Backbone bond lengths (Angstrom), bond angles and torsions (degrees), N, CA, C in turn:
res aa  C-N    CA-C-N  psi(-1)  N-CA   C-N-CA  omega(-1)  CA-C   N-CA-C  phi
1 M - - - 1.449 - - 1.526 109.14 -
2 K 1.319 115.60 137.12 1.454 120.20 174.88 1.523 108.80 -134.23
3 I 1.301 114.78 154.18 1.468 120.87 178.65 1.514 107.80 -82.19
4 K 1.324 116.36 130.66 1.463 122.23 -178.72 1.519 108.86 -107.79
5 L 1.298 116.40 131.31 1.459 122.27 176.16 1.530 107.59 -84.08
6 N 1.332 115.08 89.41 1.460 119.74 179.56 1.521 109.96 -95.78
7 S 1.276 116.62 165.66 1.460 123.95 170.61 1.534 114.00 50.47
8 P 1.329 117.56 64.42 1.471 120.00 -176.58 1.531 114.38 -59.60
9 L 1.322 118.05 -35.42 1.464 119.88 178.98 1.527 110.71 -64.24
10 I 1.308 116.86 -49.50 1.464 121.37 -177.15 1.523 110.29 -66.44
11 L 1.313 118.04 -43.47 1.469 120.40 177.41 1.522 110.34 -62.67
12 G 1.316 117.02 -41.07 1.466 120.78 177.46 1.514 111.79 -63.03
13 F 1.327 116.48 -41.61 1.472 120.80 178.34 1.527 110.39 -61.95
14 A 1.328 116.16 -45.88 1.470 120.40 -179.69 1.526 110.84 -63.68
15 L 1.328 117.37 -39.95 1.471 120.62 179.33 1.526 111.86 -70.47
16 L 1.325 118.04 -39.23 1.465 120.36 175.64 1.530 110.77 -63.39
17 S 1.328 116.24 -40.11 1.466 119.82 177.02 1.520 111.16 -65.56
18 L 1.321 116.81 -38.44 1.466 120.60 176.71 1.529 110.12 -63.65
19 A 1.326 116.91 -44.41 1.466 120.68 178.32 1.531 110.54 -61.41
20 A 1.333 117.07 -41.37 1.464 120.58 177.75 1.527 110.52 -63.67
21 M 1.318 117.39 -38.50 1.466 121.83 178.89 1.522 111.03 -64.51
22 V 1.333 116.61 -47.00 1.467 121.09 179.01 1.525 110.31 -63.52
23 L 1.336 116.41 -42.55 1.465 120.68 178.64 1.529 110.96 -63.29
24 N 1.312 116.97 -39.45 1.465 121.08 178.18 1.527 110.70 -61.82
25 I 1.310 116.92 -42.88 1.471 120.98 178.37 1.531 109.83 -65.20
26 A 1.329 116.09 -45.04 1.466 120.98 -177.79 1.526 112.66 -64.41
27 T 1.327 116.93 -30.48 1.471 120.18 -177.78 1.526 112.65 -99.77
28 G 1.313 116.77 7.77 1.464 119.54 -179.70 1.522 113.60 63.30
29 G 1.315 117.47 32.20 1.463 121.89 177.56 1.522 115.08 94.51
30 V 1.324 117.09 -7.48 1.469 120.18 -177.38 1.528 111.23 -64.17
31 S 1.340 118.26 -42.09 1.465 119.88 -177.25 1.531 111.19 -64.78
32 N 1.326 117.64 -37.32 1.470 118.64 176.41 1.523 110.33 -62.59
33 R 1.325 117.12 -47.80 1.471 119.88 -179.40 1.522 111.83 -63.09
34 L 1.311 117.63 -33.70 1.461 121.06 -176.72 1.524 112.40 -80.79
35 V 1.342 117.36 -42.50 1.464 120.16 -169.99 1.531 114.69 -128.04
36 F 1.336 118.80 -33.71 1.460 121.06 -167.91 1.530 114.00 -109.83
37 M 1.314 116.14 30.71 1.462 121.57 178.75 1.526 106.62 -152.14
38 T 1.318 116.56 134.12 1.457 118.90 177.42 1.527 109.42 -104.64
39 Y 1.298 115.13 141.40 1.460 122.69 -178.67 1.515 107.66 -157.10
40 H 1.304 116.86 173.68 1.460 121.05 -176.65 1.538 109.67 -75.91
41 S 1.316 115.24 104.58 1.464 122.42 175.35 1.526 107.09 -133.83
42 S 1.290 117.01 174.24 1.463 120.52 -176.03 1.534 110.92 -55.82
43 I 1.310 115.65 128.98 1.462 121.40 178.48 1.530 110.79 -66.91
44 A 1.334 117.13 -18.64 1.465 121.54 177.74 1.531 111.65 -80.56
45 N 1.317 117.58 -14.12 1.461 122.02 179.91 1.532 109.04 -76.74
46 P 1.337 119.02 121.50 1.469 121.09 179.59 1.536 112.69 -58.42
47 L 1.337 117.44 -29.63 1.463 119.50 178.80 1.526 111.64 -67.02
48 T 1.314 117.46 -28.70 1.462 120.28 176.24 1.520 109.21 -59.86
49 W 1.317 116.74 -45.29 1.468 121.42 -179.81 1.517 111.54 -68.64
50 L 1.317 117.74 -39.28 1.465 121.13 176.49 1.528 109.84 -61.38
51 R 1.331 116.42 -44.66 1.467 120.78 -178.19 1.529 112.67 -65.17
52 F 1.347 118.81 -24.58 1.462 120.26 175.25 1.528 110.53 -58.36
53 F 1.327 116.98 -26.49 1.467 121.69 179.48 1.529 112.97 -102.15
54 T 1.322 117.37 -39.39 1.470 120.41 -171.91 1.523 114.35 -82.84
55 H 1.325 118.13 -11.41 1.470 119.30 -179.75 1.523 112.19 -61.16
56 V 1.338 117.86 -22.54 1.463 120.37 -179.85 1.533 111.78 -73.51
57 L 1.320 117.43 -13.86 1.466 120.88 177.68 1.525 112.25 -86.64
58 G 1.326 117.72 -24.17 1.461 121.68 -177.91 1.518 111.72 -85.09
59 H 1.329 115.57 149.58 1.462 121.28 177.48 1.515 109.09 -141.10
60 S 1.326 115.70 152.11 1.465 120.58 -175.03 1.524 113.44 -79.63
61 G 1.309 118.02 -14.68 1.460 121.62 -179.91 1.516 110.23 179.82
62 W 1.332 115.31 177.76 1.465 120.31 -176.27 1.520 112.50 -62.89
63 Q 1.318 118.16 -40.42 1.460 120.74 -178.95 1.537 110.15 -63.10
64 H 1.321 116.49 -41.79 1.460 122.34 177.74 1.535 109.89 -61.99
65 Y 1.328 116.66 -47.65 1.464 122.20 179.54 1.533 111.11 -61.17
66 I 1.324 116.70 -50.50 1.464 121.34 -176.47 1.531 110.76 -63.48
67 G 1.320 117.41 -41.19 1.459 120.33 178.15 1.518 112.15 -59.81
68 N 1.329 116.77 -47.58 1.462 120.01 -179.64 1.522 112.14 -69.44
69 M 1.324 117.42 -43.68 1.466 119.63 -177.32 1.524 111.88 -68.25
70 S 1.333 118.01 -28.70 1.470 120.23 176.71 1.524 109.91 -59.05
71 Y 1.315 116.71 -47.14 1.466 120.47 178.74 1.526 111.51 -69.12
72 I 1.308 117.35 -43.14 1.463 120.38 -177.78 1.522 110.95 -64.14
73 L 1.343 116.81 -42.18 1.469 119.96 179.36 1.528 111.73 -72.93
74 L 1.314 117.65 -23.20 1.457 121.08 177.69 1.535 111.12 -80.03
75 L 1.317 117.32 -48.65 1.458 122.17 -174.19 1.532 113.23 -88.92
76 G 1.327 116.43 -35.14 1.461 121.22 -172.74 1.514 116.12 -57.83
77 P 1.339 119.58 -47.27 1.465 118.74 -178.48 1.529 113.58 -59.40
78 M 1.334 117.60 -39.34 1.457 120.64 177.82 1.529 110.21 -63.96
79 L 1.335 116.09 -42.98 1.460 120.33 179.83 1.524 111.23 -67.60
80 E 1.330 116.63 -40.01 1.465 119.88 178.52 1.525 110.84 -64.11
81 E 1.326 116.94 -38.65 1.469 120.37 178.14 1.531 110.56 -67.00
82 K 1.321 116.66 -41.02 1.472 120.19 -177.25 1.527 112.25 -72.19
83 Y 1.345 117.22 -46.88 1.462 120.79 -171.76 1.525 113.91 -102.69
84 G 1.316 117.68 -18.12 1.454 121.30 -176.47 1.519 110.93 91.88
85 A 1.327 115.22 154.95 1.465 121.45 -176.14 1.524 111.93 -63.56
86 K 1.319 117.05 -39.10 1.468 120.12 -176.50 1.534 111.69 -63.92
87 K 1.333 117.25 -46.90 1.468 120.11 179.69 1.530 110.95 -68.06
88 L 1.338 116.65 -38.46 1.457 119.20 -179.79 1.525 110.97 -69.14
89 L 1.322 117.52 -34.67 1.465 120.40 173.72 1.529 109.58 -61.96
90 G 1.318 116.93 -37.05 1.464 120.88 175.56 1.518 111.81 -61.88
91 V 1.331 117.54 -39.17 1.471 121.70 177.22 1.525 109.86 -64.47
92 I 1.335 116.47 -45.79 1.466 121.02 179.65 1.525 110.24 -60.87
93 A 1.337 116.21 -47.47 1.470 120.59 -178.98 1.528 110.99 -63.68
94 A 1.327 117.08 -41.48 1.465 120.45 179.71 1.527 110.98 -65.51
95 A 1.336 116.88 -43.76 1.470 119.95 178.55 1.526 110.14 -61.82
96 A 1.326 116.46 -42.37 1.471 120.17 179.01 1.521 110.94 -62.87
97 L 1.328 116.87 -50.96 1.462 121.10 -176.82 1.532 111.66 -63.44
98 V 1.312 117.05 -47.40 1.467 119.53 -176.21 1.530 110.52 -66.46
99 T 1.336 118.43 -44.37 1.472 118.88 178.14 1.521 110.66 -65.51
100 G 1.335 117.04 -37.70 1.468 120.40 177.38 1.518 112.18 -62.85
101 L 1.322 116.77 -44.72 1.468 120.78 -179.90 1.529 111.96 -68.18
102 V 1.318 117.06 -43.03 1.466 119.78 178.55 1.526 109.42 -61.45
103 N 1.329 116.91 -44.05 1.464 120.29 178.05 1.527 110.83 -61.57
104 Y 1.328 116.86 -43.82 1.465 122.22 -178.22 1.529 111.42 -60.35
105 F 1.329 116.64 -47.86 1.460 120.01 -173.42 1.529 114.29 -85.06
106 F 1.328 117.77 -32.08 1.461 119.35 -174.14 1.528 114.43 -105.24
107 F 1.331 117.07 -17.31 1.467 121.15 179.98 1.530 109.37 -132.63
108 P 1.345 117.18 64.42 1.467 120.58 -172.16 1.529 114.54 -65.16
109 N 1.311 118.45 -17.07 1.464 120.54 -179.19 1.521 113.23 -99.06
110 I 1.338 117.43 9.51 1.464 121.35 -176.28 1.521 109.72 -120.98
111 A 1.328 115.47 129.20 1.465 121.44 173.83 1.528 107.97 -87.94
112 L 1.319 116.11 147.07 1.461 121.52 -175.66 1.514 109.91 -130.53
113 C 1.333 116.60 128.35 1.458 120.71 171.14 1.513 108.88 -145.82
114 G 1.316 115.52 155.33 1.451 121.32 178.03 1.514 112.58 115.90
115 A 1.327 114.21 162.73 1.460 121.89 -175.34 1.518 112.98 -97.14
116 S 1.319 118.41 19.36 1.466 120.85 -177.19 1.524 112.54 -60.64
117 G 1.318 118.02 -38.38 1.462 120.51 177.06 1.515 111.14 -63.04
118 V 1.331 116.83 -38.86 1.471 121.48 176.87 1.528 109.33 -66.25
119 V 1.319 117.26 -42.49 1.466 121.19 178.57 1.525 110.33 -57.46
120 F 1.316 117.19 -48.70 1.467 119.89 -178.64 1.528 111.42 -69.11
121 A 1.326 117.65 -32.52 1.469 119.68 173.46 1.526 109.54 -62.02
122 F 1.336 116.73 -43.30 1.467 120.76 179.05 1.527 111.49 -64.76
123 I 1.330 117.15 -40.80 1.463 120.72 -179.63 1.528 110.35 -60.60
124 L 1.329 116.74 -48.12 1.465 119.28 -179.60 1.520 111.37 -71.71
125 L 1.330 117.66 -36.32 1.462 120.74 177.50 1.526 110.43 -63.50
126 T 1.316 117.20 -39.23 1.462 121.32 178.75 1.521 111.30 -60.91
127 S 1.303 117.17 -37.13 1.467 119.78 -178.60 1.528 111.83 -69.09
128 F 1.324 117.75 -10.18 1.466 122.49 178.00 1.529 112.42 -99.58
129 T 1.328 118.87 8.53 1.464 119.96 -172.30 1.528 113.33 -62.11
130 N 1.319 118.82 -26.48 1.469 121.00 178.83 1.528 111.71 -110.56
131 F 1.323 116.32 30.03 1.462 122.47 -177.17 1.521 111.13 -67.25
132 K 1.334 115.54 136.89 1.462 122.29 171.82 1.521 107.11 -127.08
133 E 1.321 116.38 143.32 1.464 122.03 -178.89 1.523 110.55 -53.75
134 G 1.323 115.41 135.37 1.452 121.29 178.68 1.517 113.89 84.38
135 E 1.326 117.21 2.10 1.467 121.12 -179.91 1.523 109.89 -125.47
136 I 1.301 116.56 148.00 1.459 121.89 172.48 1.523 106.43 -116.70
137 P 1.328 117.41 116.89 1.468 119.02 -178.23 1.530 111.60 -62.91
138 V 1.325 116.56 136.71 1.458 121.58 177.00 1.519 109.68 -59.79
139 T 1.342 116.70 -36.33 1.470 119.66 178.92 1.514 110.84 -60.67
140 F 1.329 117.30 -37.59 1.465 120.03 177.58 1.527 110.43 -63.14
141 I 1.328 116.62 -45.52 1.466 120.68 -179.38 1.529 110.31 -60.18
142 L 1.330 116.62 -45.92 1.456 120.54 -179.11 1.523 111.77 -65.88
143 V 1.335 116.71 -44.89 1.470 120.19 179.35 1.525 109.92 -62.51
144 A 1.317 116.75 -44.27 1.465 120.07 179.56 1.523 110.76 -61.43
145 L 1.320 117.04 -45.68 1.460 120.18 179.99 1.531 111.66 -63.25
146 I 1.331 116.26 -44.77 1.461 120.11 -176.62 1.525 111.16 -69.99
147 Y 1.333 117.37 -55.37 1.459 120.00 -174.22 1.519 113.37 -73.65
148 I 1.318 116.85 -48.85 1.465 119.17 -178.89 1.531 109.67 -69.45
149 G 1.332 116.98 -40.94 1.466 120.00 177.10 1.519 112.02 -58.84
150 Q 1.323 116.59 -42.33 1.466 121.05 177.79 1.524 110.71 -61.22
151 Q 1.327 117.21 -41.60 1.461 120.69 -178.38 1.528 111.56 -68.52
152 V 1.321 116.40 -38.94 1.468 119.21 176.93 1.530 109.28 -63.74
153 Y 1.320 116.44 -46.30 1.468 120.42 178.68 1.524 110.70 -58.30
154 Q 1.340 116.86 -50.09 1.469 120.02 -178.32 1.521 111.49 -64.97
155 G 1.333 117.04 -35.80 1.457 120.21 178.24 1.517 112.84 -63.42
156 I 1.333 116.15 -32.15 1.464 120.57 -178.61 1.530 111.74 -87.47
157 F 1.326 117.15 -42.24 1.461 120.25 -168.65 1.530 116.15 -108.37
158 V 1.331 118.87 -13.13 1.467 121.10 -175.99 1.527 108.80 -115.64
159 Q 1.311 116.02 125.64 1.462 121.03 176.78 1.525 108.47 -97.88
160 D 1.324 116.82 104.20 1.459 121.47 177.18 1.523 108.77 -142.97
161 N 1.286 116.48 -172.85 1.455 121.67 -176.51 1.528 110.72 -100.10
162 I 1.314 117.29 28.87 1.455 122.18 -176.99 1.520 108.73 -106.80
163 S 1.335 115.85 135.03 1.459 120.16 -179.31 1.522 109.82 -86.65
164 N 1.312 116.16 92.33 1.460 120.59 176.26 1.521 110.43 -63.71
165 M 1.339 116.42 -29.78 1.462 120.56 176.97 1.518 110.25 -58.69
166 A 1.335 118.07 -45.65 1.465 121.42 -179.10 1.523 110.22 -62.41
167 H 1.316 116.81 -38.04 1.458 120.33 179.14 1.527 110.58 -65.42
168 I 1.315 116.50 -47.29 1.467 121.13 -178.44 1.528 110.42 -65.33
169 V 1.318 117.18 -48.51 1.467 121.13 -179.04 1.527 110.61 -64.56
170 G 1.328 116.94 -42.30 1.470 120.05 176.57 1.522 110.99 -60.35
171 G 1.322 116.83 -41.98 1.455 120.29 177.68 1.521 112.31 -61.99
172 I 1.317 116.31 -40.42 1.471 120.33 177.69 1.525 109.98 -63.88
173 V 1.329 117.20 -43.11 1.477 120.94 177.48 1.532 109.58 -59.20
174 G 1.333 117.25 -45.83 1.464 120.90 179.12 1.514 112.67 -61.94
175 A 1.326 116.48 -40.71 1.461 120.52 179.20 1.527 110.97 -65.60
176 V 1.325 116.77 -42.94 1.469 120.63 179.00 1.527 110.05 -62.64
177 F 1.338 117.08 -47.57 1.461 119.90 178.69 1.517 111.16 -64.21
178 G 1.330 117.91 -39.20 1.458 120.86 178.05 1.514 111.34 -59.25
179 Y 1.313 115.93 -44.58 1.458 120.77 178.84 1.533 110.90 -65.15
180 L 1.340 116.48 -48.96 1.465 120.10 -176.61 1.524 112.44 -66.83
181 L 1.326 116.96 -43.02 1.470 119.18 -180.00 1.513 111.21 -68.46
182 G 1.326 117.93 -36.38 1.458 121.40 176.91 1.511 111.76 -69.43
183 K 1.321 116.45 -39.46 1.460 122.58 -179.62 1.528 110.35 -64.84
184 N 1.332 116.55 -40.56 1.460 121.03 -176.77 1.526 112.77 -75.14
185 K 1.326 118.85 -12.67 1.459 121.56 179.36 1.529 112.07 -81.91
186 H 1.329 116.93 -19.93 1.464 120.36 -173.93 1.503 111.28 -111.47
């Protein structure tokens, strides 16, 4: 038996997120505020644009990091094998950018960090793995109802520090990519 270095994109993402977490602890939160968290700042500031992408690497604490990385390390390798690192990087970048922009324009008083949008993109993308043109997988319908429905419910009725918007938007990004990537294969 030997250890195989599989899924370089996903492993790299998890390690970059770990480095961001350690750096955040070492700087007392300064690195998250500077690079790994998106919030309403001047659109002319180049760091604002960088943070639209890098906020998915930052996490508020170990529990937040471990929760997100558990899903990413579980789902990501299968997705990377199916779609390739380049397309999956596109999904990650799109989920980061879209959740960052939605947060910027619609929630100007809320800072956002973490890979939850990427996690939900992966969850919905995974449900499209056996997609065929002209068909909607039952698994996709169930996953969408369960996960997105839960986020809508929690967004309305539960007051916590969790961005249900990022989950919903990330899920929509994953569903769109799942449909488009599946459609283009046939």
